[in-house]
N, C-alpha and C positions, 0 to 999 in steps of 0.2 A: 289470267293467274298465270298463264303459261308466258302472256308476254313478260310478266314481274319476274318469272323465273330468270327467263330468257334476258332478261336486263340485267339482273343480278349475277347471274357467271359472266356476262360480259364486261361487269363491273371491277368483279374480283380479276378475271384475268389481265384484264388492264390495268389494275392498282400491283399486280405481282410483279408485273414487266417494267412497271416504274420503280419499285421497291428492288429488284435485281440491276435495273442499272443505275441504279442509285448506289448499292453496291458495288458495282464497278467500277462506278466513281471515285468510290474513295477507299482502294483496297488496301492502303497503309493506316487509315485512321481505323480499322476493324485491331493491326496489329500490334502496333504499338501507342502506347500514351505520350504526349506532348507534354514536356516540361519548361521551366522558367531557365531561362540564362542560367541565373544563381541556383537554381537545385541541380542543375546538370553540370556545372563546373563540381556541386561537391559530389555527385555521382561520380565524377571521373577520378576526383581524389580519395575515393574509399577504397579502392584496390579489390574492388567485387566487379571489374567489369573485366566479363568475359573474351567477348568479339566489338570489335567497333566496325560501322561502315558508314563511306562518304559518301554521296549521293548528289553530285552537282547538276547543276540544270547547265543544260547544252547553250541554253540561249541566255541566260546570265551568271552573273560570278555569285548568286545566291545558290542555297540548296538545303539538305539536312544531314545530321548526322545519326544514324540510327547505331544505337547501343544494348547489348545483351547483357544483363548481370549473370553471375554466377548460379543465381536460384531459377533463371528462365524468364526474369521480367525483360521486357524489351520496354525501350523509351528512344523519344525521340527529340532532336532540337532542329528548329527551323535556325537557319544562319543567313547574314546577306550577305557575306565572303565566304567561300569553304575553304580560301587559303588560311582564316582565321583559323578556323575549327580544327585543320590540319596541325597549324602547329601548337593550338589548346591541347590537342592529343600527344601530340610528341614533347611538351612539356611535362605532362603526367607521364610518360613512357606507355603509352598505349600503343600497340600493331594497330591496324587499320586496314582495310581495304578500301578500293574507290568501285564504287557501282553506279552509271548513269541513271538518271530519275528515267523509269518507266514512260514511255509517251503514251499519253492516253489514247485510244481512239473518241474524237470527239464526238464524232457522230452517231457512237455507239452509247456514250457516256453523258452527252449536254444534249443534242439536237433531238435524238430520240424520246428522251423523256419529254423534254420541253413540248415535242408536239404531240406525243401519247396524253399529259398534261391538259392540253387544248382539246382534245378530242376528249377527254371525261367532262372536263366545265361543258362543253358544247351540249353533250348528250345530256347530262343532268339538267340541263337550262331547258332543252329539249322537252323533256320529261314534264318538267315544273309547268312550262308553257301549255303543254298538253292537257295536264290533271286540272288548270287555272280554267281553262277553256272548256273543261267536261267532255276530257277524251276518255275513250273506253267503250264499251259495248253496252254497259247499262250505266252511264254517268251521263247529265246533260245539264250544261250552264243555262241557269233561265235570269235572264233578268229582269225580275219582277215589278210590274207596273201597277195599273189599274186592274188588271184582267186576273181573272179567277186560276189559281195555281190547276197544272194540269198533272197528277201524279198516280202512278199505279205500284205496287208491292216494291217492285223491282229498283225503283228510281231511288237514285242521288241525288236530290236534287239541291243547290246552291244560289241564293236569291243574295245577288250580289248588286248590291243597294248603291252603286257608284256618283247617283246624281244628286244624292242627299233626300230621297223621299223620304217620308215619315208615314206609317201604315197607319187609319184609321182601325178604329176598333172595327169597324163593319167589316173591312176586309180582312181583318184578321178572321174574323168568325167563319169565314170562307173558308180558310186554309184550316183552321181547326175541325171544321165539318169532316174535310179529307182525312186530316193526321188522324181523327178519331175512327171513322171509314175504315181505311187500309190499316189500323193500327200500327202507326209509324212512330218513331222517335223524330222528336227535334233538338239541334242542338242550335241555341240562340246565341250568337255574339250580339253583347249590348251595350260594348262598349262606348257609344255615343249617345246614350240613354241621357244625357244631361244636355246635349246640345241642342235643342229644339228652339223654333222662330217661330215667329207671327201666332204666339199662343197657344202653340200643337203641344201635346207632352206625352210623352213617352209611352205606351201600353205594352207592357211584357205579354208576349203567346203564356208563360206559364199561370199567369193570374186567371186563366178562362178556366170553368167547372172539365175536369179531368184531365187537364193536362200539366199540372205540377210532378203528376207521377211519371209524364212520359216527357219532360224537357230537360235538356242540361243549358243552363245557363250560365254564361261566360262573361264576365265585366273585368273591371282594374280600375285604377287610379292612372293612369296615362294621360285619358282624355279629359276629364272631368276636373281633375286636380291638376292638371299639367304635370305629371309625376311620370312622365318618360321614360326619366332617367335611374328610375327609383326600382324599377322591374316587379312591380308588386299587382297580382291578380288574384281572381278567385273564381270558383265554380260553386255552382250552388245545383244539384241533380240529386235523385232517389239514391238510399243510402247503398244499394246494393251496386250501382253504377259506380258511386264513387269509391267503395272499397277495391274496384279494379282497378282506376284510377291511380289509388295511391300506391297502389302495387309497381306500378312503374314508376311515377313521381318522386318516390323516397328511395329509388335506388339511381335518379338522374342527378336531383338536388337534395340538400338533406334538409334546408328551410330558408323562407324567404330572410333577407337580411335582416336582423333587430333593427338598425334605424329606419328601416324602409316601414316595418311595420310600426313603431311609435310616429312615424312623421301621418300615416295613414290612419290612425288612430287618430290625432291630431286635425287630421283634414276633415273627418268624418264629423267631429264633435264642435270645431269653429268655424269653417272654411264654407261654409253654405253662402255666404254674404260674397264670398270671391267668386266662385261659380257664375252668381249673377251678375257681379260687374264683367268676367270675361265674358258669358252669353253675349252682354251688352255691345262688346265689343268685337266680336264676331258677327253678332247681327248687320253692325255699321259697314263691317267689309265687306261683308256679305253683300249687301244690296250696292255698295261700289262696285264691287266686282260683276256683278252681272248686267247692272245697268249700262256700265265700261262695255262690256261685252257687244252686248244688244246693239250698243250705239255705232260700234265698230263693223257690224256685219252678221257676227256669229251667233246665231240663234242660241239662248242659254235659257233652260229651265229653272227657276228660282229655287235654288236648294231649300228644303223643310228642316233639316239637321244637319251636325257634322261639320266640317268646315273646308268642302271640295263643291266646286263646280263642274260641270260638264258639258260645255260648250258643242257644239255642231262645227264642224270645217270643212264641209264639204262643198261649198262653197269655192273654197280656194282649189278643187280640184287635185288635191294633193291626198293621200292616203295617212291613217292617223300617223304611222312608222315617220315619212316623209316628211310629214309638218313638223313633227318634234324633232326630229334631225336638224332639219335646214333653220328652225329657230332657235336651236343650240348653238350650232357653232355659227349660225348669222348674226346671232341677236345676243347669245350668253345667257338665254332665257330656259328654263327645262321646266318642261311640262310633261304628263303622262299619256302616251296613246290609250287612246280609247280600247284598241282591240287585246289591251293589254288583260282586260277583264271578260273577255270573250266576243266571238265574232259579231254579235249585236251592236258591239261596242265601238265598230269600226265605222270612223266618219267625225268622231268625238276625241277630245282630249280632256285629261281630268286637270284642274287646276287648285291647289291648297290654297286658301286665303289665313291661313294660320300665321301669314309672315305681319310685319309691319305694316301700314297703311303707305308708309313712305316706299318699300320697297314694293307695294303692289303697284305703287303708281309709276314708279320707274319703271319694273315688268311690263305693265298694261301699253304705256308710250313705247316700248319696244315692239310689244306686239303689235300695235296698231303701222309703225313705222313698216315693220316685216307684211303688213298686208297690204299696204300700198306699192311694197315695190312689188307683190305680186299681182297687182291689179285689180284687188276686192274692194 
């Protein structure tokens, strides 16, 4: 908690400094309203001008004219040539004074906000990575495979299944025993529940006795129905929890888009055959990708669900991030470093096979060339 408060305080100070420097960057934008050339000529001809100031730019013929009206309102017109502005004021019999454009402190108003913005981004990304990797005194990241989960009352555990493993009913039963014993709640993200292979079927942990009332199930239409851009999902949970979720949700988003809701209804009613066709296509790409990676010497577990493979790249002698960067810059192929999902993911990379078979074939060809250059 103290770390969070310190972080929030630091972020607040940084943001206030950025806002202050941006205010210094645009001092005149706060004082004068910029108008069009036509509006400016109308103002000059109105006879309501109390004061006019021409501010030439020392480096160029351009500048701007600031006019104060009789009612105290201030307007400004940018001009490409101040000589034209002088003639325009003379034509309207308006007295004016000359005042150089104030030279801004570039270090203060440009460089410093830019550097502080970079600091803010770095701090935010660092904190997010720490959170994703299980940072904190009472949080752990556990890549749960075939072993029994070890939980305590104070643990916050994220079962990050980046390898495409589908938990069997028997394995979930072991988790359920501990959840019930420790009186825990489960947040179950089941967005890939329809994308399973080799005859395996997804089993939700909420279906076990005693788990419905202690599970928050999250799902949506992005993966199963390929509706990523429609931004539509749902949660199922005990009423007491949903009531609290609604308090936050209703002030962030009024409702899901109407068109998305109609599309989702149609998907649920008519698109089961499309899901099966898509799953078959993913299955073909999955087998093609895994066999190709293993043939190259990158040991890869055959994923049982979703559309990601998680091959080992330890034979290359590179870290996950080094491998990804060299592959990206050298061969223009993007994969995700395994350590993005926790320390135990180091030595692996995640590859999506949601692309066409043509794209996968080209990417695999480039990866093979990359490995050959590394001597693997």
